DRENLOVEX-49572 format. One line per 8 residues: number of its first residue (from 1); their letters; for each residue x, y, z of C-alpha. Coordinates in steps of 0.2 Angstrom, whole numbers. Layout:
DRENLOVEX-49572
NUM = a = X:Y:Z  ...
This chain:
DRENLOVEX-49572
1 = xxxxxxxx = 636:1374:692  646:1362:681  639:1359:664  621:1362:671  624:1350:685  620:1357:702  634:1355:715  629:1355:734
9 = xxxxxxxx = 641:1354:748  634:1347:764  642:1350:781  637:1338:795  641:1349:810  643:1346:828  652:1360:839  660:1367:823
17 = xxxxxxxx = 659:1386:829  678:1388:829  682:1381:812  666:1384:802  671:1401:796  688:1395:789  679:1380:781  666:1390:772
25 = xxxxxxxx = 677:1404:766  688:1391:757  673:1382:748  676:1386:730  661:1396:721  660:1390:707  658:1375:706  648:1375:722
33 = xxxxxxxx = 630:1381:720  623:1379:737  630:1375:755  619:1365:767  623:1364:785  615:1351:797  618:1354:815  617:1339:827
41 = xxxxxxxx = 611:1349:843  628:1357:846  633:1364:863  641:1379:855  636:1393:844  637:1383:827  620:1389:821  623:1407:826
49 = xxxxxxxx = 640:1407:816  632:1399:801  619:1413:800  633:1426:802  642:1418:787  626:1420:777  622:1401:775  604:1400:768
57 = xxxxxxxx = 601:1382:770  602:1376:789  594:1362:797  595:1360:816  592:1344:825  583:1347:842  592:1333:850  609:1324:846
65 = xxxxxxxx = 605:1310:834  622:1304:830  634:1306:815  625:1294:804  609:1302:807  616:1319:803  622:1313:786  605:1305:783
73 = xxxxxxxx = 598:1323:785  611:1330:774  609:1319:759  590:1319:759  589:1337:760  603:1339:746  592:1327:735  577:1338:739
81 = xxxxxxxx = 587:1353:733  589:1344:716  608:1342:718  616:1332:705  633:1331:714  633:1330:733  650:1333:742  651:1329:761
89 = xxxxxxxx = 664:1340:770  667:1340:788  666:1358:795  680:1355:807  693:1360:794  702:1343:795  699:1341:776  704:1355:764
97 = xxxxxxxx = 689:1362:754  700:1366:740  698:1348:733  680:1351:730  683:1357:712  693:1342:706  681:1330:715  666:1337:707
105 = xxxxxxxx = 674:1338:690  678:1319:691  659:1316:694  653:1328:682  664:1322:668  656:1304:670  673:1297:675  668:1290:692
113 = xxxxxxxx = 651:1292:701  660:1292:719  676:1301:724  684:1300:741  698:1311:748  711:1299:755  722:1304:769  733:1288:766
121 = xxxxxxxx = 738:1290:748  755:1299:750  765:1300:766  757:1315:774  745:1307:787  756:1306:802  765:1321:797  749:1330:797
129 = xxxxxxxx = 745:1326:815  735:1310:813  737:1300:829  748:1285:827  736:1273:834  723:1279:822  734:1278:807  739:1260:811
137 = xxxxxxxx = 721:1255:815  716:1263:798  729:1253:789  724:1237:798  706:1238:795  708:1244:777  719:1229:774  706:1217:781
145 = xxxxxxxx = 692:1225:772  701:1225:755  704:1206:758  686:1202:763  678:1213:751  690:1210:736  693:1229:734  709:1240:733
153 = xxxxxxxx = 704:1256:742  718:1265:751  706:1268:765  688:1266:770  687:1279:784  689:1296:776  675:1308:779  678:1318:763
161 = xxxxxxxx = 666:1311:750  657:1316:734  643:1307:725  632:1308:710  614:1309:715  610:1292:706  621:1283:719  612:1291:734
169 = xxxxxxxx = 595:1287:726  600:1268:724  607:1264:741  596:1262:757  604:1275:768  590:1274:781  594:1256:785  611:1261:791
177 = xxxxxxxx = 617:1265:808  615:1282:816  632:1281:823  650:1282:816  649:1265:807  636:1273:795  651:1279:784  657:1261:782
185 = xxxxxxxx = 640:1254:779  637:1267:765  653:1262:756  648:1243:757  631:1248:750  640:1257:736  652:1243:732  639:1229:732
193 = xxxxxxxx = 630:1239:718  647:1239:708  649:1258:708  667:1262:706  676:1274:718  690:1286:714  702:1292:727  711:1308:727
201 = xxxxxxxx = 726:1312:739  720:1323:753  732:1333:765  729:1328:783  726:1341:797  723:1336:815  724:1348:829  713:1352:845
209 = xxxxxxxx = 699:1358:835  698:1343:824  683:1331:828  688:1315:836  679:1300:845  685:1292:861  695:1276:861  680:1266:867
217 = xxxxxxxx = 669:1272:853  684:1269:841  684:1251:846  665:1250:844  668:1257:826  681:1244:822  669:1230:827  656:1238:817
225 = xxxxxxxx = 668:1238:802  672:1220:804  654:1215:805  649:1226:789  663:1217:780  657:1200:784  639:1205:780  645:1211:763
233 = xxxxxxxx = 654:1195:759  640:1184:765  627:1194:755  638:1194:739  640:1175:740  621:1173:743  623:1165:759  613:1178:769
241 = xxxxxxxx = 603:1193:766  605:1210:776  593:1225:776  607:1237:772  609:1229:755  591:1228:750  584:1240:737  580:1258:743
249 = x = 562:1260:747
């Protein structure tokens, strides 16, 4: 706990049995008070491994609902646990848990309400194993989004994120997709409410255990990103209204 602010790490898991132990063992305590794992109907023994590691807060979806739906469960439960700071960390060990401390301190100090771990800041993305096509797609989409949305983020596609609870309470997460574009819609919701986002350089690690989506689903994600960006701009100009940007509840 940081200055009486409760820190909860949420792990949206799918087939994370092989990497969960390493991920959990590197989560720093303190500042983390609780760890919540939500398993999206994995085909492996993720739940069994989580119990072996002593995780007390585990939610298991009976059927696979999708990456976005997994996060919806993560954030709602974390808020129900009275978390003040919620950090989303993928349990595939693609992102180092050792950045949790600085990310949570930035929020607890009131400097920024949202912090993202960026794989693009610095020069380690491709060296860390990021597929070349993913790197350049990331750069192209980020350039496009910064242009359309008038922002200056280094990337919009990192899955390593920390939030103050007020942010999650004031955006309509349930209106977002249950698929991968959820991440991008969430950022658009945050930015349209003028929350500032900090970025911290995050080492990149890709190997055969890292989660990944197919090329076809990557294309679908890219189309969703472009659509979200135009929705953001039209909503900002008052030319159209979209459900994802309406007030929560």
